[in-house]
N, C-alpha and C positions, 0 to 999 in steps of 0.2 A: 359604547357597545353594550350589549345585553349581559348583565351579570350572570344570569343562568347559563348562557352560552360559554362565558369565560370559565365558570366552574366546571362545566362538562369537559371543556377542552383541557383544563388544568388536570383534572382527575384522569382523563384519558392519557395525557402525556406522562403523568406520574406512573401510571400502570405500565405504559409502553416502555418506559425507561427503567422499570423495576426499582423505583425510588419510594415505595410505600413506607419502608422503615426509615427513610431519610426525610419524610415529610415534616416532622417536628423541627428538624434542623433548617429546612427551607423556610418554614414560617418564622422561626426565631430571628432570622435575618431581617424581618420586617417588624419585630417587636411584638408579635402576636402568638397566641397558642392555637387558635382555631381559624379556619379559612373565612368564617363568617365575620371575623373582626378585621379583615383586610379592607383597606380603602380601595376605591375603584382603580386608582392609578397604580397602587401596589399590586393588586390582582392582575392588572394588565401587564405590569413589569414581570411578575412571576411567570405568567403564561409565556411572555416573550423569551425569558431566560430558559424555560423548559424547552421551548421550541428550538432555540439555538443549540441547546444540549443535544436534542434529537438530530438536528442537522449535522453537528460536529461528529456525532457517533456514526451516522450514515457515511459521512465523508471519510472518516478514519477507516471504516470497514472497507469502503471502496478503494481507498489508497492501499490498504493492506492486500487486497485482491490484485491490484495492479502490480505491486511489488512481487507477489508470488508468481504472477504471469510472466513478468520480465526475467525473474531469476530462472524460472523453468525454461524459458526461451534461450537464455544464455547457456544454461547447462546442456540443452539439446545441441546447440551450436558447438560447444566445447566437446561434446561426445562425438559429433561428426568429424571434428578435427583430430580426435584421438586423445585428447587430454583427460576427459572425464570418462572413466571406465567403471568405477565402483563407488557406490554411495558411502562406503566405509572409509575410503582413502581420499581425503581432501588435500593431501600434501601437493600433488601434481597440479591441481586446480589453483591452489593458493600461490604456488610458485609461478605458474603461468600468468595469473591475473596481476600479480605484483609487479610484473615487467611494465615499465613506464610506457612502452609502445602499445601495450594492450589496454590496461586500465590503471595500474599504479595503486590499486586498492584491493582489499578482499571483497568477496561478493556481498557479504552482509553489511559492509560499510558503504555500499553504493546507493545513491538516491535513484529514483525512477529515471531521471534524465541521464544519469551516468550509466545505468543499466542499458538504456536504449542506445546510447552512443557506443557502448562496448559491443552490443549486438551488431551494430552497423559495421564496426571494425572487424568483428569475427566473420561476418558475411563477406567482407572484402578479402580477408585472409583465405577463407574457403574458396572464393572465386579464383584468386591467384593460384592457390594450390591445385585446383581443378585444371586450370589452364596449363600449368607446368606439367602435370601428369599427361594431359592430352598431347602436348608438344613432344614429350619424350616418347609416347606411344606412336605418334605420327612419324617421328624420326626413326624409330625402331622398325616400323613397317617399310620405310623407304630403303633401309640398308639391306 
């Protein structure tokens, strides 16, 4: 691959990852002080490592957004059920979620998959609650 292309890509990745101050540390891992002293294979390896760091950073940010989304969804469902009423009072939420039939964990301890599964359970609980209420109203109108 073209060395100039690799230099451009390396500097772009360093800037994008805000690693300008860490550049001497990155280069010291290859036993050099300047990028011009890097062998072709080392330069390619450094670019690959920086590219992987960028990918990991994007993946971590996306995962964090997913966690926020599913926590918000779960809190919305808990609010509909009547458990979550105030952002200052987490005791009701914690007590409800710690029940093994619901989640068995606190909300911040759950992975994305656990959050999704708990949302499914909450939707089922809400559906059952709605059906019970409709049945009671139907029986009340019949009497």
